[in-house]
Backbone as JSON Lines, residues from 0, in Angstrom:
{"i":0,"aa":"M","n":[-15.0,-39.34,22.71],"ca":[-14.32,-38.07,22.41],"c":[-14.41,-37.78,20.92]}
{"i":1,"aa":"P","n":[-14.9,-36.6,20.54],"ca":[-15.11,-36.31,19.12],"c":[-13.82,-36.21,18.31]}
{"i":2,"aa":"V","n":[-12.68,-35.98,18.98],"ca":[-11.39,-35.83,18.29],"c":[-10.44,-36.92,18.77]}
{"i":3,"aa":"D","n":[-9.69,-37.51,17.86],"ca":[-8.72,-38.53,18.23],"c":[-7.6,-37.9,19.07]}
{"i":4,"aa":"P","n":[-7.31,-38.44,20.27],"ca":[-6.29,-37.83,21.14],"c":[-4.91,-37.71,20.48]}
{"i":5,"aa":"A","n":[-4.51,-38.74,19.72],"ca":[-3.2,-38.69,19.06],"c":[-3.17,-37.59,18.01]}
{"i":6,"aa":"L","n":[-4.26,-37.46,17.24],"ca":[-4.32,-36.4,16.23],"c":[-4.43,-35.03,16.88]}
{"i":7,"aa":"L","n":[-5.08,-34.96,18.03],"ca":[-5.16,-33.7,18.77],"c":[-3.77,-33.25,19.2]}
{"i":8,"aa":"L","n":[-2.96,-34.18,19.7],"ca":[-1.6,-33.86,20.1],"c":[-0.77,-33.44,18.89]}
{"i":9,"aa":"A","n":[-0.94,-34.14,17.78],"ca":[-0.2,-33.79,16.56],"c":[-0.59,-32.4,16.08]}
{"i":10,"aa":"C","n":[-1.89,-32.09,16.13],"ca":[-2.36,-30.76,15.72],"c":[-1.81,-29.69,16.64]}
{"i":11,"aa":"L","n":[-1.74,-30.0,17.93],"ca":[-1.2,-29.05,18.9],"c":[0.26,-28.74,18.61]}
{"i":12,"aa":"L","n":[1.05,-29.77,18.37],"ca":[2.47,-29.57,18.09],"c":[2.67,-28.81,16.78]}
{"i":13,"aa":"A","n":[1.89,-29.17,15.77],"ca":[2.01,-28.47,14.48],"c":[1.6,-27.01,14.62]}
{"i":14,"aa":"S","n":[0.58,-26.74,15.42],"ca":[0.12,-25.37,15.62],"c":[1.18,-24.53,16.34]}
{"i":15,"aa":"V","n":[1.91,-25.15,17.27],"ca":[3.0,-24.44,17.95],"c":[4.06,-24.0,16.95]}
{"i":16,"aa":"V","n":[4.43,-24.9,16.04],"ca":[5.43,-24.58,15.03],"c":[4.95,-23.44,14.14]}
{"i":17,"aa":"V","n":[3.69,-23.53,13.7],"ca":[3.14,-22.49,12.82],"c":[3.06,-21.15,13.55]}
{"i":18,"aa":"A","n":[2.63,-21.17,14.83],"ca":[2.5,-19.93,15.6],"c":[3.83,-19.24,15.79]}
{"i":19,"aa":"L","n":[4.91,-20.01,15.89],"ca":[6.24,-19.43,16.1],"c":[6.9,-18.98,14.8]}
{"i":20,"aa":"S","n":[6.34,-19.37,13.67],"ca":[6.94,-19.02,12.38],"c":[6.55,-17.6,11.98]}
{"i":21,"aa":"P","n":[7.53,-16.75,11.66],"ca":[7.2,-15.38,11.23],"c":[6.34,-15.39,9.97]}
{"i":22,"aa":"G","n":[5.36,-14.52,9.94],"ca":[4.47,-14.46,8.79],"c":[3.82,-13.09,8.69]}
{"i":23,"aa":"P","n":[2.92,-12.89,7.72],"ca":[2.27,-11.6,7.53],"c":[1.5,-11.11,8.76]}
{"i":24,"aa":"D","n":[0.82,-12.0,9.47],"ca":[0.07,-11.57,10.66],"c":[1.01,-11.0,11.72]}
{"i":25,"aa":"M","n":[2.13,-11.69,11.93],"ca":[3.1,-11.23,12.91],"c":[3.67,-9.87,12.51]}
{"i":26,"aa":"M","n":[3.96,-9.7,11.23],"ca":[4.5,-8.43,10.75],"c":[3.47,-7.31,10.86]}
{"i":27,"aa":"F","n":[2.2,-7.64,10.64],"ca":[1.15,-6.63,10.76],"c":[1.04,-6.14,12.2]}
{"i":28,"aa":"V","n":[1.07,-7.08,13.15],"ca":[1.02,-6.7,14.56],"c":[2.24,-5.86,14.93]}
{"i":29,"aa":"L","n":[3.4,-6.25,14.43],"ca":[4.62,-5.49,14.69],"c":[4.49,-4.07,14.16]}
{"i":30,"aa":"G","n":[4.01,-3.94,12.93],"ca":[3.87,-2.61,12.33],"c":[2.91,-1.73,13.11]}
{"i":31,"aa":"Q","n":[1.78,-2.29,13.53],"ca":[0.82,-1.5,14.3],"c":[1.38,-1.12,15.67]}
{"i":32,"aa":"T","n":[2.13,-2.03,16.3],"ca":[2.71,-1.72,17.6],"c":[3.75,-0.61,17.49]}
{"i":33,"aa":"L","n":[4.57,-0.68,16.46],"ca":[5.59,0.36,16.27],"c":[4.96,1.73,16.03]}
{"i":34,"aa":"S","n":[3.86,1.76,15.29],"ca":[3.27,3.05,14.96],"c":[2.33,3.59,16.03]}
{"i":35,"aa":"G","n":[1.81,2.72,16.92],"ca":[0.85,3.19,17.89],"c":[0.98,2.64,19.29]}
{"i":36,"aa":"G","n":[2.0,1.85,19.56],"ca":[2.19,1.32,20.9],"c":[1.49,-0.02,21.12]}
{"i":37,"aa":"A","n":[1.61,-0.52,22.35],"ca":[1.09,-1.85,22.69],"c":[-0.42,-1.93,22.52]}
{"i":38,"aa":"R","n":[-1.12,-0.87,22.84],"ca":[-2.58,-0.89,22.74],"c":[-3.02,-1.15,21.31]}
{"i":39,"aa":"R","n":[-2.36,-0.5,20.38],"ca":[-2.7,-0.71,18.97],"c":[-2.26,-2.09,18.52]}
{"i":40,"aa":"G","n":[-1.15,-2.58,19.05],"ca":[-0.71,-3.93,18.7],"c":[-1.71,-4.99,19.12]}
{"i":41,"aa":"W","n":[-2.26,-4.85,20.35],"ca":[-3.27,-5.81,20.81],"c":[-4.55,-5.69,20.0]}
{"i":42,"aa":"A","n":[-4.9,-4.49,19.6],"ca":[-6.08,-4.32,18.75],"c":[-5.89,-5.02,17.41]}
{"i":43,"aa":"A","n":[-4.68,-4.91,16.85],"ca":[-4.38,-5.59,15.59],"c":[-4.45,-7.1,15.76]}
{"i":44,"aa":"A","n":[-3.9,-7.59,16.88],"ca":[-3.94,-9.04,17.14],"c":[-5.38,-9.52,17.29]}
{"i":45,"aa":"A","n":[-6.22,-8.74,17.96],"ca":[-7.62,-9.13,18.12],"c":[-8.32,-9.22,16.77]}
{"i":46,"aa":"G","n":[-8.02,-8.27,15.89],"ca":[-8.61,-8.32,14.56],"c":[-8.16,-9.55,13.77]}
{"i":47,"aa":"I","n":[-6.89,-9.89,13.9],"ca":[-6.36,-11.07,13.21],"c":[-7.01,-12.34,13.75]}
{"i":48,"aa":"W","n":[-7.2,-12.42,15.06],"ca":[-7.88,-13.59,15.64],"c":[-9.31,-13.7,15.11]}
{"i":49,"aa":"C","n":[-10.01,-12.58,15.02],"ca":[-11.38,-12.62,14.49],"c":[-11.38,-13.13,13.05]}
{"i":50,"aa":"G","n":[-10.43,-12.62,12.26],"ca":[-10.34,-13.08,10.87],"c":[-10.01,-14.56,10.79]}
{"i":51,"aa":"A","n":[-9.12,-15.02,11.65],"ca":[-8.74,-16.44,11.64],"c":[-9.93,-17.33,12.0]}
{"i":52,"aa":"M","n":[-10.75,-16.89,12.95],"ca":[-11.92,-17.68,13.32],"c":[-12.91,-17.77,12.16]}
{"i":53,"aa":"V","n":[-13.04,-16.7,11.41],"ca":[-13.91,-16.73,10.23],"c":[-13.34,-17.71,9.2]}
{"i":54,"aa":"H","n":[-12.03,-17.65,8.99],"ca":[-11.39,-18.55,8.02],"c":[-11.56,-20.02,8.4]}
{"i":55,"aa":"L","n":[-11.34,-20.33,9.69],"ca":[-11.43,-21.75,10.07],"c":[-12.88,-22.24,9.99]}
{"i":56,"aa":"T","n":[-13.84,-21.35,10.28],"ca":[-15.25,-21.73,10.13],"c":[-15.58,-21.98,8.66]}
{"i":57,"aa":"A","n":[-15.04,-21.1,7.79],"ca":[-15.27,-21.28,6.35],"c":[-14.65,-22.57,5.86]}
{"i":58,"aa":"A","n":[-13.46,-22.9,6.38],"ca":[-12.82,-24.16,5.98],"c":[-13.64,-25.35,6.42]}
{"i":59,"aa":"A","n":[-14.18,-25.29,7.64],"ca":[-14.99,-26.4,8.14],"c":[-16.28,-26.57,7.34]}
{"i":60,"aa":"L","n":[-16.84,-25.46,6.87],"ca":[-18.09,-25.52,6.13],"c":[-17.89,-25.7,4.63]}
{"i":61,"aa":"G","n":[-16.63,-25.69,4.19],"ca":[-16.36,-25.93,2.78],"c":[-16.26,-24.69,1.91]}
{"i":62,"aa":"V","n":[-16.41,-23.5,2.5],"ca":[-16.35,-22.28,1.7],"c":[-14.95,-22.07,1.14]}
{"i":63,"aa":"A","n":[-13.92,-22.43,1.93],"ca":[-12.56,-22.26,1.46],"c":[-12.28,-23.12,0.24]}
{"i":64,"aa":"A","n":[-12.96,-24.27,0.14],"ca":[-12.79,-25.12,-1.04],"c":[-13.27,-24.41,-2.29]}
{"i":65,"aa":"L","n":[-14.29,-23.58,-2.14],"ca":[-14.79,-22.8,-3.28],"c":[-13.73,-21.82,-3.76]}
{"i":66,"aa":"I","n":[-13.05,-21.18,-2.81],"ca":[-11.98,-20.25,-3.17],"c":[-10.86,-20.98,-3.9]}
{"i":67,"aa":"A","n":[-10.53,-22.17,-3.42],"ca":[-9.47,-22.95,-4.05],"c":[-9.85,-23.37,-5.46]}
{"i":68,"aa":"A","n":[-11.15,-23.59,-5.67],"ca":[-11.61,-24.08,-6.98],"c":[-11.87,-22.95,-7.97]}
{"i":69,"aa":"E","n":[-11.93,-21.72,-7.5],"ca":[-12.23,-20.58,-8.37],"c":[-11.06,-19.61,-8.38]}
{"i":70,"aa":"P","n":[-10.15,-19.74,-9.37],"ca":[-8.99,-18.84,-9.44],"c":[-9.37,-17.36,-9.5]}
{"i":71,"aa":"A","n":[-10.5,-17.05,-10.15],"ca":[-10.9,-15.65,-10.27],"c":[-11.23,-15.06,-8.9]}
{"i":72,"aa":"L","n":[-11.93,-15.83,-8.07],"ca":[-12.26,-15.37,-6.73],"c":[-11.01,-15.21,-5.88]}
{"i":73,"aa":"F","n":[-10.09,-16.14,-6.03],"ca":[-8.8,-16.06,-5.34],"c":[-8.08,-14.77,-5.72]}
{"i":74,"aa":"T","n":[-8.07,-14.47,-7.01],"ca":[-7.38,-13.26,-7.49],"c":[-8.02,-11.99,-6.97]}
{"i":75,"aa":"V","n":[-9.35,-11.96,-6.94],"ca":[-10.06,-10.78,-6.44],"c":[-9.71,-10.53,-4.97]}
{"i":76,"aa":"L","n":[-9.74,-11.58,-4.16],"ca":[-9.38,-11.44,-2.75],"c":[-7.93,-11.0,-2.58]}
{"i":77,"aa":"R","n":[-7.05,-11.6,-3.37],"ca":[-5.63,-11.27,-3.27],"c":[-5.39,-9.8,-3.61]}
{"i":78,"aa":"L","n":[-6.0,-9.32,-4.69],"ca":[-5.8,-7.93,-5.1],"c":[-6.42,-6.97,-4.1]}
{"i":79,"aa":"A","n":[-7.58,-7.33,-3.55],"ca":[-8.23,-6.47,-2.55],"c":[-7.37,-6.38,-1.3]}
{"i":80,"aa":"G","n":[-6.84,-7.51,-0.86],"ca":[-5.98,-7.5,0.32],"c":[-4.7,-6.71,0.1]}
{"i":81,"aa":"A","n":[-4.1,-6.87,-1.09],"ca":[-2.88,-6.14,-1.39],"c":[-3.14,-4.64,-1.44]}
{"i":82,"aa":"A","n":[-4.25,-4.25,-2.07],"ca":[-4.59,-2.83,-2.15],"c":[-4.81,-2.24,-0.77]}
{"i":83,"aa":"Y","n":[-5.44,-2.99,0.12],"ca":[-5.7,-2.49,1.47],"c":[-4.41,-2.3,2.25]}
{"i":84,"aa":"L","n":[-3.5,-3.25,2.14],"ca":[-2.21,-3.13,2.83],"c":[-1.39,-1.98,2.27]}
{"i":85,"aa":"L","n":[-1.41,-1.8,0.96],"ca":[-0.69,-0.69,0.36],"c":[-1.27,0.65,0.81]}
{"i":86,"aa":"W","n":[-2.6,0.69,0.98],"ca":[-3.25,1.91,1.46],"c":[-2.81,2.21,2.9]}
{"i":87,"aa":"L","n":[-2.75,1.17,3.73],"ca":[-2.28,1.36,5.11],"c":[-0.83,1.84,5.12]}
{"i":88,"aa":"G","n":[-0.01,1.24,4.25],"ca":[1.39,1.65,4.18],"c":[1.54,3.09,3.76]}
{"i":89,"aa":"A","n":[0.76,3.5,2.77],"ca":[0.83,4.9,2.31],"c":[0.41,5.86,3.42]}
{"i":90,"aa":"G","n":[-0.61,5.45,4.2],"ca":[-1.05,6.29,5.31],"c":[0.02,6.44,6.38]}
{"i":91,"aa":"A","n":[0.73,5.35,6.68],"ca":[1.8,5.41,7.68],"c":[2.95,6.29,7.19]}
{"i":92,"aa":"L","n":[3.29,6.17,5.91],"ca":[4.36,7.01,5.37],"c":[3.96,8.48,5.35]}
{"i":93,"aa":"R","n":[2.68,8.73,5.1],"ca":[2.2,10.12,5.14],"c":[2.31,10.67,6.56]}
{"i":94,"aa":"A","n":[1.98,9.83,7.56],"ca":[2.11,10.26,8.95],"c":[3.57,10.56,9.28]}
{"i":95,"aa":"A","n":[4.48,9.75,8.72],"ca":[5.91,10.0,8.94],"c":[6.33,11.32,8.31]}
{"i":96,"aa":"W","n":[5.84,11.59,7.12],"ca":[6.18,12.82,6.41],"c":[5.64,14.06,7.13]}
{"i":97,"aa":"E","n":[4.43,13.93,7.7],"ca":[3.8,15.06,8.38],"c":[4.25,15.2,9.84]}
{"i":98,"aa":"G","n":[5.01,14.21,10.32],"ca":[5.49,14.27,11.69],"c":[4.42,14.03,12.73]}
{"i":99,"aa":"A","n":[3.46,13.15,12.4],"ca":[2.38,12.85,13.35],"c":[2.95,12.13,14.57]}
{"i":100,"aa":"P","n":[2.43,12.42,15.76],"ca":[2.91,11.74,16.97],"c":[2.53,10.27,16.95]}
{"i":101,"aa":"V","n":[3.28,9.46,17.67],"ca":[2.97,8.05,17.8],"c":[1.93,7.86,18.88]}
{"i":102,"aa":"G","n":[0.9,7.09,18.6],"ca":[-0.14,6.82,19.6],"c":[-1.5,6.75,18.97]}
{"i":103,"aa":"L","n":[-2.5,6.51,19.77],"ca":[-3.87,6.42,19.31],"c":[-4.54,7.78,19.43]}
{"i":104,"aa":"P","n":[-4.98,8.37,18.31],"ca":[-5.5,9.72,18.35],"c":[-6.86,9.88,19.01]}
{"i":105,"aa":"S","n":[-7.66,8.8,19.14],"ca":[-8.98,8.95,19.7],"c":[-9.42,7.65,20.33]}
{"i":106,"aa":"A","n":[-10.53,7.71,21.05],"ca":[-11.02,6.51,21.72],"c":[-11.54,5.47,20.75]}
{"i":107,"aa":"T","n":[-11.9,5.89,19.54],"ca":[-12.43,4.95,18.56],"c":[-11.33,4.25,17.77]}
{"i":108,"aa":"A","n":[-10.1,4.7,17.92],"ca":[-9.0,4.14,17.13],"c":[-8.8,2.64,17.33]}
{"i":109,"aa":"P","n":[-8.87,2.11,18.56],"ca":[-8.69,0.66,18.71],"c":[-9.67,-0.15,17.89]}
{"i":110,"aa":"R","n":[-10.93,0.29,17.8],"ca":[-11.91,-0.43,17.0],"c":[-11.54,-0.41,15.54]}
{"i":111,"aa":"R","n":[-11.0,0.71,15.09],"ca":[-10.57,0.78,13.69],"c":[-9.43,-0.17,13.42]}
{"i":112,"aa":"V","n":[-8.5,-0.27,14.37],"ca":[-7.36,-1.16,14.19],"c":[-7.82,-2.62,14.21]}
{"i":113,"aa":"V","n":[-8.77,-2.96,15.07],"ca":[-9.33,-4.31,15.07],"c":[-9.92,-4.63,13.7]}
{"i":114,"aa":"L","n":[-10.66,-3.69,13.15],"ca":[-11.25,-3.88,11.82],"c":[-10.17,-4.03,10.76]}
{"i":115,"aa":"Q","n":[-9.12,-3.22,10.86],"ca":[-8.02,-3.33,9.91],"c":[-7.36,-4.7,9.97]}
{"i":116,"aa":"G","n":[-7.11,-5.19,11.19],"ca":[-6.5,-6.52,11.33],"c":[-7.39,-7.61,10.78]}
{"i":117,"aa":"M","n":[-8.69,-7.5,11.03],"ca":[-9.63,-8.5,10.53],"c":[-9.69,-8.47,9.01]}
{"i":118,"aa":"L","n":[-9.78,-7.27,8.42],"ca":[-9.84,-7.17,6.96],"c":[-8.55,-7.65,6.32]}
{"i":119,"aa":"T","n":[-7.42,-7.34,6.94],"ca":[-6.14,-7.79,6.4],"c":[-6.08,-9.31,6.37]}
{"i":120,"aa":"N","n":[-6.58,-9.95,7.42],"ca":[-6.57,-11.4,7.49],"c":[-7.59,-12.02,6.54]}
{"i":121,"aa":"L","n":[-8.79,-11.43,6.48],"ca":[-9.85,-11.99,5.65],"c":[-9.57,-11.86,4.17]}
{"i":122,"aa":"T","n":[-8.88,-10.8,3.77],"ca":[-8.61,-10.6,2.35],"c":[-7.34,-11.28,1.88]}
{"i":123,"aa":"N","n":[-6.77,-12.12,2.74],"ca":[-5.61,-12.93,2.34],"c":[-6.09,-14.35,2.06]}
{"i":124,"aa":"P","n":[-6.31,-14.71,0.79],"ca":[-6.83,-16.04,0.48],"c":[-5.89,-17.15,0.87]}
{"i":125,"aa":"K","n":[-4.6,-16.84,1.02],"ca":[-3.65,-17.86,1.45],"c":[-4.0,-18.4,2.84]}
{"i":126,"aa":"V","n":[-4.57,-17.54,3.69],"ca":[-4.96,-17.98,5.03],"c":[-6.11,-18.98,4.93]}
{"i":127,"aa":"A","n":[-7.09,-18.67,4.07],"ca":[-8.22,-19.59,3.89],"c":[-7.74,-20.94,3.39]}
{"i":128,"aa":"L","n":[-6.84,-20.92,2.42],"ca":[-6.33,-22.18,1.86],"c":[-5.46,-22.91,2.88]}
{"i":129,"aa":"F","n":[-4.78,-22.16,3.74],"ca":[-3.96,-22.8,4.77],"c":[-4.84,-23.63,5.71]}
{"i":130,"aa":"F","n":[-5.93,-23.03,6.19],"ca":[-6.81,-23.78,7.07],"c":[-7.44,-24.96,6.35]}
{"i":131,"aa":"L","n":[-7.75,-24.79,5.07],"ca":[-8.34,-25.87,4.3],"c":[-7.37,-27.03,4.16]}
{"i":132,"aa":"A","n":[-6.08,-26.75,4.02],"ca":[-5.08,-27.8,3.87],"c":[-4.58,-28.32,5.22]}
{"i":133,"aa":"F","n":[-4.6,-27.48,6.24],"ca":[-4.02,-27.82,7.54],"c":[-4.96,-28.7,8.38]}
{"i":134,"aa":"L","n":[-6.19,-28.25,8.56],"ca":[-7.09,-28.91,9.5],"c":[-7.48,-30.34,9.1]}
{"i":135,"aa":"P","n":[-7.78,-30.61,7.82],"ca":[-8.21,-31.98,7.48],"c":[-7.17,-33.07,7.8]}
{"i":136,"aa":"Q","n":[-5.9,-32.69,7.93],"ca":[-4.88,-33.68,8.24],"c":[-5.08,-34.31,9.62]}
{"i":137,"aa":"F","n":[-5.83,-33.65,10.49],"ca":[-5.99,-34.12,11.86],"c":[-7.42,-34.58,12.14]}
{"i":138,"aa":"V","n":[-8.16,-34.84,11.08],"ca":[-9.53,-35.32,11.21],"c":[-9.54,-36.84,11.14]}
{"i":139,"aa":"A","n":[-10.15,-37.47,12.12],"ca":[-10.25,-38.94,12.15],"c":[-11.59,-39.36,11.56]}
{"i":140,"aa":"P","n":[-11.59,-40.25,10.56],"ca":[-12.85,-40.64,9.91],"c":[-13.81,-41.4,10.81]}
{"i":141,"aa":"D","n":[-13.3,-41.99,11.9],"ca":[-14.15,-42.79,12.77],"c":[-14.66,-42.0,13.98]}
{"i":142,"aa":"R","n":[-14.47,-40.7,13.95],"ca":[-14.92,-39.86,15.07],"c":[-16.14,-39.04,14.65]}
{"i":143,"aa":"A","n":[-16.26,-37.85,15.19],"ca":[-17.38,-36.98,14.86],"c":[-17.29,-36.52,13.41]}
{"i":144,"aa":"A","n":[-18.33,-35.83,12.95],"ca":[-18.34,-35.32,11.58],"c":[-17.09,-34.46,11.34]}
{"i":145,"aa":"P","n":[-16.52,-34.53,10.14],"ca":[-15.29,-33.77,9.86],"c":[-15.4,-32.29,10.21]}
{"i":146,"aa":"W","n":[-16.54,-31.67,9.88],"ca":[-16.65,-30.24,10.14],"c":[-16.66,-29.94,11.64]}
{"i":147,"aa":"V","n":[-17.2,-30.87,12.43],"ca":[-17.18,-30.7,13.89],"c":[-15.75,-30.78,14.41]}
{"i":148,"aa":"Q","n":[-14.99,-31.75,13.94],"ca":[-13.6,-31.89,14.36],"c":[-12.77,-30.67,13.96]}
{"i":149,"aa":"M","n":[-13.02,-30.15,12.76],"ca":[-12.27,-28.98,12.3],"c":[-12.6,-27.76,13.14]}
{"i":150,"aa":"L","n":[-13.86,-27.62,13.55],"ca":[-14.23,-26.49,14.4],"c":[-13.63,-26.61,15.79]}
{"i":151,"aa":"L","n":[-13.41,-27.85,16.26],"ca":[-12.8,-28.05,17.57],"c":[-11.28,-27.86,17.52]}
{"i":152,"aa":"L","n":[-10.66,-28.28,16.43],"ca":[-9.2,-28.19,16.32],"c":[-8.74,-26.82,15.85]}
{"i":153,"aa":"G","n":[-9.57,-26.15,15.06],"ca":[-9.16,-24.89,14.45],"c":[-8.71,-23.81,15.41]}
{"i":154,"aa":"P","n":[-9.41,-23.61,16.56],"ca":[-9.01,-22.53,17.47],"c":[-7.64,-22.73,18.13]}
{"i":155,"aa":"L","n":[-7.04,-23.92,18.02],"ca":[-5.74,-24.15,18.65],"c":[-4.7,-23.15,18.15]}
{"i":156,"aa":"L","n":[-4.64,-22.95,16.84],"ca":[-3.62,-22.07,16.29],"c":[-3.79,-20.62,16.74]}
{"i":157,"aa":"P","n":[-5.0,-20.03,16.64],"ca":[-5.15,-18.67,17.16],"c":[-4.84,-18.55,18.65]}
{"i":158,"aa":"L","n":[-5.21,-19.56,19.44],"ca":[-4.94,-19.5,20.87],"c":[-3.44,-19.57,21.17]}
{"i":159,"aa":"L","n":[-2.74,-20.42,20.43],"ca":[-1.3,-20.55,20.66],"c":[-0.53,-19.32,20.17]}
{"i":160,"aa":"S","n":[-1.14,-18.53,19.31],"ca":[-0.48,-17.3,18.86],"c":[-0.53,-16.2,19.9]}
{"i":161,"aa":"V","n":[-1.37,-16.36,20.94],"ca":[-1.5,-15.32,21.97],"c":[-0.17,-15.03,22.66]}
{"i":162,"aa":"P","n":[0.54,-16.03,23.22],"ca":[1.82,-15.71,23.86],"c":[2.87,-15.2,22.89]}
{"i":163,"aa":"V","n":[2.8,-15.64,21.63],"ca":[3.75,-15.15,20.63],"c":[3.51,-13.68,20.36]}
{"i":164,"aa":"F","n":[2.26,-13.31,20.14],"ca":[1.93,-11.9,19.93],"c":[2.25,-11.08,21.18]}
{"i":165,"aa":"A","n":[2.02,-11.67,22.37],"ca":[2.28,-10.94,23.61],"c":[3.75,-10.56,23.72]}
{"i":166,"aa":"A","n":[4.64,-11.51,23.41],"ca":[6.08,-11.23,23.47],"c":[6.47,-10.18,22.44]}
{"i":167,"aa":"L","n":[5.9,-10.29,21.24],"ca":[6.2,-9.33,20.18],"c":[5.72,-7.93,20.56]}
{"i":168,"aa":"I","n":[4.5,-7.84,21.06],"ca":[3.93,-6.54,21.43],"c":[4.67,-5.93,22.61]}
{"i":169,"aa":"L","n":[5.07,-6.77,23.57],"ca":[5.8,-6.27,24.73],"c":[7.11,-5.61,24.31]}
{"i":170,"aa":"G","n":[7.89,-6.3,23.48],"ca":[9.17,-5.75,23.04],"c":[9.01,-4.52,22.17]}
{"i":171,"aa":"A","n":[8.14,-4.62,21.15],"ca":[7.95,-3.49,20.24],"c":[7.26,-2.33,20.95]}
{"i":172,"aa":"G","n":[6.35,-2.63,21.9],"ca":[5.66,-1.56,22.61],"c":[6.6,-0.76,23.49]}
{"i":173,"aa":"R","n":[7.55,-1.44,24.14],"ca":[8.52,-0.72,24.96],"c":[9.4,0.18,24.1]}
{"i":174,"aa":"A","n":[9.83,-0.34,22.96],"ca":[10.66,0.46,22.06],"c":[9.88,1.66,21.55]}
{"i":175,"aa":"S","n":[8.6,1.43,21.21],"ca":[7.77,2.52,20.7],"c":[7.57,3.59,21.77]}
{"i":176,"aa":"A","n":[7.33,3.17,23.03],"ca":[7.1,4.13,24.11],"c":[8.33,5.01,24.34]}
{"i":177,"aa":"R","n":[9.51,4.41,24.26],"ca":[10.74,5.19,24.46],"c":[10.97,6.17,23.31]}
{"i":178,"aa":"L","n":[10.81,5.66,22.1],"ca":[11.14,6.47,20.94],"c":[10.08,7.53,20.66]}
{"i":179,"aa":"A","n":[8.86,7.32,21.16],"ca":[7.78,8.26,20.88],"c":[8.03,9.63,21.5]}
{"i":180,"aa":"R","n":[8.94,9.7,22.47],"ca":[9.24,11.0,23.1],"c":[9.98,11.92,22.15]}
{"i":181,"aa":"S","n":[10.55,11.37,21.1],"ca":[11.29,12.17,20.14],"c":[10.49,12.3,18.85]}
{"i":182,"aa":"A","n":[10.33,13.51,18.36],"ca":[9.58,13.72,17.11],"c":[10.27,13.03,15.94]}
{"i":183,"aa":"R","n":[11.6,13.08,15.94],"ca":[12.34,12.43,14.87],"c":[12.16,10.92,14.92]}
{"i":184,"aa":"A","n":[12.19,10.36,16.14],"ca":[12.0,8.92,16.28],"c":[10.58,8.52,15.88]}
{"i":185,"aa":"A","n":[9.6,9.39,16.2],"ca":[8.21,9.1,15.81],"c":[8.09,9.0,14.29]}
{"i":186,"aa":"R","n":[8.81,9.86,13.58],"ca":[8.81,9.77,12.12],"c":[9.35,8.41,11.67]}
{"i":187,"aa":"W","n":[10.42,7.98,12.31],"ca":[11.03,6.7,11.94],"c":[10.09,5.54,12.25]}
{"i":188,"aa":"L","n":[9.35,5.61,13.36],"ca":[8.42,4.55,13.71],"c":[7.29,4.45,12.69]}
{"i":189,"aa":"H","n":[6.72,5.6,12.33],"ca":[5.69,5.6,11.29],"c":[6.26,5.09,9.97]}
{"i":190,"aa":"G","n":[7.47,5.52,9.66],"ca":[8.1,5.08,8.41],"c":[8.34,3.58,8.39]}
{"i":191,"aa":"A","n":[8.8,3.04,9.53],"ca":[9.03,1.59,9.61],"c":[7.73,0.83,9.44]}
{"i":192,"aa":"A","n":[6.66,1.32,10.08],"ca":[5.36,0.67,9.93],"c":[4.89,0.73,8.48]}
{"i":193,"aa":"G","n":[5.1,1.89,7.84],"ca":[4.71,2.03,6.44],"c":[5.44,1.06,5.53]}
{"i":194,"aa":"V","n":[6.73,0.91,5.76],"ca":[7.52,-0.02,4.95],"c":[7.03,-1.46,5.15]}
{"i":195,"aa":"I","n":[6.7,-1.82,6.4],"ca":[6.2,-3.17,6.68],"c":[4.89,-3.41,5.94]}
{"i":196,"aa":"F","n":[3.96,-2.45,6.01],"ca":[2.67,-2.63,5.35],"c":[2.84,-2.68,3.83]}
{"i":197,"aa":"L","n":[3.68,-1.81,3.29],"ca":[3.91,-1.84,1.85],"c":[4.54,-3.15,1.42]}
{"i":198,"aa":"G","n":[5.46,-3.65,2.23],"ca":[6.09,-4.93,1.92],"c":[5.09,-6.08,1.93]}
{"i":199,"aa":"L","n":[4.18,-6.07,2.91],"ca":[3.16,-7.11,2.97],"c":[2.22,-7.02,1.77]}
{"i":200,"aa":"G","n":[1.86,-5.79,1.39],"ca":[0.99,-5.61,0.24],"c":[1.66,-6.07,-1.05]}
{"i":201,"aa":"A","n":[2.93,-5.72,-1.21],"ca":[3.67,-6.14,-2.41],"c":[3.83,-7.66,-2.45]}
{"i":202,"aa":"R","n":[4.05,-8.26,-1.28],"ca":[4.19,-9.72,-1.2],"c":[2.92,-10.41,-1.63]}
{"i":203,"aa":"L","n":[1.77,-9.9,-1.13],"ca":[0.5,-10.49,-1.49],"c":[0.18,-10.25,-2.97]}
{"i":204,"aa":"L","n":[0.58,-9.08,-3.47],"ca":[0.34,-8.76,-4.87],"c":[1.13,-9.68,-5.79]}
{"i":205,"aa":"A","n":[2.3,-10.1,-5.33],"ca":[3.17,-10.95,-6.16],"c":[2.79,-12.42,-6.11]}
{"i":206,"aa":"Q","n":[1.93,-12.8,-5.17],"ca":[1.55,-14.2,-5.05],"c":[0.65,-14.6,-6.2]}
{"i":207,"aa":"R","n":[0.67,-15.88,-6.5],"ca":[-0.18,-16.43,-7.53],"c":[-1.0,-17.58,-6.95]}
{"i":208,"aa":"S","n":[-2.13,-17.83,-7.54],"ca":[-2.99,-18.9,-7.07],"c":[-2.4,-20.27,-7.37]}
């Protein structure tokens, strides 16, 4: 077996704890669900999963170590991610001000939300460093190559986040569907999403390497 069974169990338990812990990804999915319903929430979750898979692959191949070793690169990613989240927040607040209805305006919108979720995840260097620090703890030196073990263990966390996101999207999606019938409530939903995105952007902007 390429992975030590005891370390696999330890990684599984640790991933459960991390998946249940509130964080920027969870807040991003919540914000998208509030502003566009369950469909948009699932699109956001799909984008985050894609970003996470890129991060764990980078950690396994050593790219994340480069980010950790280069403060300038870390800063560029952090500022880019913060700017993107602030832009999303400003757009949601503008929708609230203009009284835009809650929902997906076109058939291409889900793809845009997937891209937004992926970019939000990829431009957060903290996620890259998390995988770099998290996965090696469960690598056994007497098993397969470390990068192989990391690629096998890495998907556990994104997979375990599925039921967590499902519960979040179910609750927020029902609330969004009810409130979307009111124009005033739709303004509040867009406004709440905007505040969440602005808060995430400000949080990332305030972080230091």
